[in-house]
N, C-alpha and C positions, 0 to 999 in steps of 0.2 A: 786359414790359409787358403786364399786363393788359388783352384785349382784351375792350371789351364787347361782350353777344350780339347775333350774326347780323351780325357788322359788321369787315369787313375792318380790316386793321393801315396804315391811310389815314395816322396823323400818323409811322409810323416811316417813310415816302416822303419826307418832307415835306423842305426845304430850307431852312426857316426859323421862325422863332419862331412869326411872326402862320399861317402855311402849315400849321403842326404844328398851331396852336388850331384854325385851320377843318379841317383832317383831322380830329381827334378830334369837336370837336364835331358834324360830320356821320355819327362812326362814332356816338356815342350817338345822335342820333337813328334811324341806322337798328334801333340797340338797341330803342329804342321802339318804337316800328313792329312788328318782330318781337315782342316783348314782348305788345304786344295785339293784333296779329293769328296769326300762327305758332300762340300759344302756345292758343288757344282750338281753331282747326282741327287742330292735335294732337290735340288731347282728342277733337274727332268721327272725327277718321283713325281712331283707337283702336276707337272702337268700331265703328264701319261694318267695318274689316277681323275687329274679332270676331264679327259676325253673319256673314260668310263664312266665318270658320273653325271657330267654333262645330259646326256641323254635326259633326267629325269628333267631337269628346267627345261630343255629340247620339245619335250610332252606339251607340255602347256601351251604351244600354238600348233605342235602336228597333228595333236588330235583332232584339234578346230578346223584345220585347211586340209587334211587327207584322208578324214573319215578314220584314223586308228582305235580299234577296239583296244580294250584292255589288253586279252588275252596275245592279240596281235602285238601290243608292245609291250609284253610281258615275254612273247618270245623273241622279238628284236635285240630288246637288252639281254637278254640272257645271251641265245647263241654268241656274242661274242667270246666265250670261256667257252665254250666245246672247242673255235680253231683255235684258241688260247691250250685249250688241255691238248689237244689233238699234236702241237707242233713246239712243246716246250723246251720237253727231254731235246731233239733234232735242236733246237734252235743256241741252247747250252755248249751241248754238243761243238756246233756251228764255234761260240763263241773263243771256247775254247783251242779251238782251232786256229784259228782270224787274230786273236786276241781283241780285249775289252775295246780299243780304242774305233774298231772299224765296223765290231760289230752295233757296239752300242750306238754305233751314229746310223749306223742303216738301218735299226730299229727303232728311231728317235726319226728319223726322216719319214718314214715309208708313212708311220700312223700318223706326223701331223696330214701330210698328202690326203690319206684315205678320210680322216675327221672333214677335214672343207669339202672331202667331195660328198659330207653325209643331208647337203647346202639341195645336192641335186635328184634326192629321195620323191617319187612320187606314188611309187603303188609300195605294196609290205611286199612283195619278193624284194624288192632294191633294196629297201631297210634292212631285212635279212640280209641279203649279198654283201653291203656295205660293212655290217653291221662281223660277218665272219668273217668279211677280208681285218678288220682292224684289231682283230686278236689274233688274229693270224701276224697281225704286223710286230704289233707289243708285245707274241711269245717271248718270254726266256728275256727279259728284262730284270725283272725282280729277282729272282733266281741267279740270273745270271751279277747284277750288282752285291747277291749277297755269297757267290762265289767268288766275287772280287774281293769281295772286305777280309775272306778268311784270309788273302794275299798277301795281306797287309798289317793285320791285328793279330795275337793272340787272346786267345779264351775268354781270357781275364778282362781283356778290355774291352768286349765287342759291346757286350748285355747296352753300353751305356753311347755306342756308336750304331750301331742297328735303332735303336730307338728316335736316338736324332734324328736319321735318313727317314724311317716311315712315320715320322713326325709330320714328314709332306703327304702323309695323309690325310690328315685334319687340317691342314693351312690349307693346303685343294681344296676340302671341301668345306672351307670357312670363306678363302678370298672367291671360288664357284659360283657359294652362294650367293656374294654379295655382288661379284659381277655380270655373274651370269642374272641374276635382278634386274640388273640395273641397263643389259644389253638389251632386254626384251621391252624395259619400257623405254629406253630412249629412243631403240627402231621400233617403236610399235607403228609410228605414222610413217615410215620408208612406205616411198614409192617404188624403190630399187626392188627391196628383196622382202622376204616377211623377215619380223624380227628374230622368229627362229633358226632362219638360216641364218642370220648374221653373226647369229651363237657359233654355228660353228664356224667359220671364216676367222672368226675374230681368235679364236679357239686351238683353232687350227694350226697358225703362225708359226708361232715363237717353236713347236716342237721341231718345226725342221729347221728355224737358227739354231737351237742349240744343239741337232746334229751334225753340220757343219762346225762347228763351236767343237765338239767333239774329239774330230779329224787331229786337230793340234791340239788338243789340252788335255787329252786323258794319254798314260801312260799302259804299259800293258802289262808290266811290271815293277817289282823296284830298281830292278837296275838299268832301265830305261827313264827314270825317273832321274832328268838331267837339272830336276831343280833341288834335288837329295845330296850331296858330299858321301866321297864313300867313303867316310867313316859308322856316316848317320844309315850305308845301303846297309852297310858290315850290322851293324846290331839291330836292326827291323830283323834280318835273313837271321842272326838268332838265335830271337824271339822267337822266330817260327817254328823253326827248327828243336827249341829246348819244349814248347809248346805240341807237337807234336807227340816229342818223345812219352807223353803224359796219356795223352789217348787215343782210343781203341782206331785199328786200321783196319779200314775195310777195301776190299774190290767193289769191283762193280757189280759183279755178279753176288755177293755179297750182299749189300744195299738193297736191292732187288728181292733178297730169298729173308729178308731180316724180314719179323714180325714189326720191332719195334719199327721199322720204317713206316710200317702199313699203321700202326696205332698212329704216326703223326700227321701221318698222310689223310686219315681220318679226323684227326682233333683239324686242321688245315682247313677239313671240309666241311665243320660243320659251326669254326668261326666264319670261313667266310660267306657261308649263309645269308650272314648279317647282311652281305649290301646288296640285298633287296630293300632294306628299307631308305637307304637314298634315293635310290630309282624313285621309290611312293613316294616321300618325303616334303616336294613340292606341292604333289596332288592332295594329299590327307591332310596337309594343313588349310588345301585349300577350300577342300570339304567342307572341313570344323569355320568357315569363317571369313580365313583370310582373302583379300581380294588383291591389293597392291604385291604387284612382285617385287620389289625391291624390299619391302616389310616381310613376305615368305622367306628371301635371299638370307637376313638377319636371321629369322624362325631356324631355319638350315643349318646358319652357321652356328650356334651359339653350343650346341653341343661339341661340334666340333674343337672349340676355342677352351673346353672344358678339359676334353683328349690330349691334348699338345703339356697340360699343365699335368695330367696323371702319367703319361707316356715318359716326360725325361726325369718325374721324381721317380718313379716305379723304379728305373730304368740304373738311377742313379744306386736307387736302395739293393737292388737286385745286384750288382757286381760289390758293393760293401759286403753285404752276406755272403753273398755267396753263395742263393740264392734262388732259382729257378722255377721252381713248379706251382706256388702257392702265391707268387708276382704274377701267374698267367694263370690261374686258376680264378681270384678273387673277381679281379673286372670281367672275367669270362660270367661270373653267374650276376654279379652287379648287372648284364647287358640283361640275361635270361628273364630279369626280374622286371628290368623295364619294357621290354617287348610283352611280354604280358599284361602289364596295366595297360598297356597302348587302348586296346577294344574296347577301355572304358572310358576314356578319353576322348574321340575321336566327334566329337560335339561341343569342345571346350578348346582351341588353341593352345590357354594360358597352360592347362593341364597335360595337353598331348605334348607341347614342352617340355614340361619338366619330367615325363614319360621321354619324351627322348633322347634326355642329360643323359638320364643311366642308359636310355638302350644302344643309340649308335654312341657315346663315349667312351660307358664299359668294352664293347665288343670292339671300339677303334686301340686300346688300349689292350686290348688281350691279347689281339693280332698280335700288335709290335714285339710283347712278351715273349707268346710265342716263339719267335723266332730264334730264342734265346736255344729253343731245346734242342733243332737238327741242325746248327750250326755247332754245338756239344756232341752230338752224338759220330755229323759223318765229317769224315776227314778224307783229305788222299787222295785217289782214284774215285773215291765212291763221291767225295763233294760235287761232281760235275754231275752227273747222273743223279745223285741220292736228290738232291738239293733241287733241281727241277726235276722230279720225280713228286718228290713230297709236294709240292706249290702244283703240278699239273692234278695231279690228283685231289688237290681243293679245288682248283676252277670248276671240277666239274659243278661244284655246288653252285657256282658264277651263272649259269647253264642251267640246273633246273632249280633251283631257288624263287628268282624270280619267274619261270615258267612256268612253276607250280604256283605258284602267289597270283600270279596275273590267271591262270583258269578257275583258281578255290575263288576268287574275286569275281569273274564274269557270274560264275557260277550260281554262289550265292549274292551276291548286291554289294558283299560289304565286304572289310579288310580281315574280320576278324577271325575267322578259321586260318587262316594264313598263318597271320601274328601271333595265335598259339602254337603252330608247330614251329616257327621259328624259337618260339622261346626254348621249346622242350629241346632242338636241337641244341642249338645252343648250350644248356643248360649242361646238356649229356657229353658234349663233347669237353667241356670244363670240367668236370670230373676226371675225365678219363684221361689228364693230366698227372694223377696223382698213380695209374698206371706205369710210369718209368720208376726208375729203381733211382732215387733219392742221390748215391754214388755217380750216375753214368752224366749227370746235366750240373749240380752244384759245386763249380770249378768256375 
């Protein structure tokens, strides 16, 4: 039996024809919600992640034109996550106050404009300031979406929806690698601007357009959705109410005092350290012997294409088996092993590609499956602050990891020490997942 998009096989577990028909209708309702909500947010997240990682392709021209060192680039790439960390919780609180429609629109428009402004960078200080402002603008988008999804989907349907949404990360990386490589080559002979400046302009415009669309397309709640009939709204709300009865209730203060929340934040920190690879892969591939930017783009895209398949398969498996921990641990360990093997492949682009398939592919899949854990543990008032808090502390890795990696690269002259450090961090984070009691998340 073919299942609707975003649905669970409810009809397959029904005991009589009436129950089967009701379950099938419910699956179709959730498929309708998924097409309407997740599709738009998916496109938004593609450009959100693209604006994070296109600095890696911009680096190929910026370093030559502006004379930025590896340390300058590492700090500039990482400082994005410092402001993101500082404003993550306040941003999610603003989303809860003003509604997803207006706040997500604001986030998209401002990050698009600031990404475009990067084309005017001339000095390291300007680079740092714009990256800091870009992180501040985007803060709250991801945890805001996670909070938004908990307001539409019960826990037993959430894993597949989250992995569908987060598959935007590998899709953005695939498109980003291919499109960014093409932009750099196509505009290489431009007399108007440097190719890297065209990169920031072309890839910064779509978020602004999407932000304007979000103002009339998104709904703040189930009750506001005019595209749903009253019985459909009642069914969606009843499923959420039933789901909350089986969850652990939290207040905001409870979330911040909970050892489990801090453990979740540490795991998120460990996995997000892998973002460093996205910043350096174009340069590592160029150092391994690839010269053509389009070919580099295809090599960067390959691990993310594999990750899309892994995310969707494991997301489906996680919902079917109601198992959350090992579905997160195993791809995390695969990523750690892939990163640990990369220092031995830095002079061979084919071997480096094979190592990156495990390193980047496994990291993206682990990041996606991880979010089944905090969304299952945090409910009620704690979800607003708790999800943002967990993601905010994780973003510290986005600042520290490329900054430390860049310093190690500059001081040693190679990427070996930084890669081994990343591998160890992700391995420890993966194993830490097993500390979370199985009964709390396997539902």
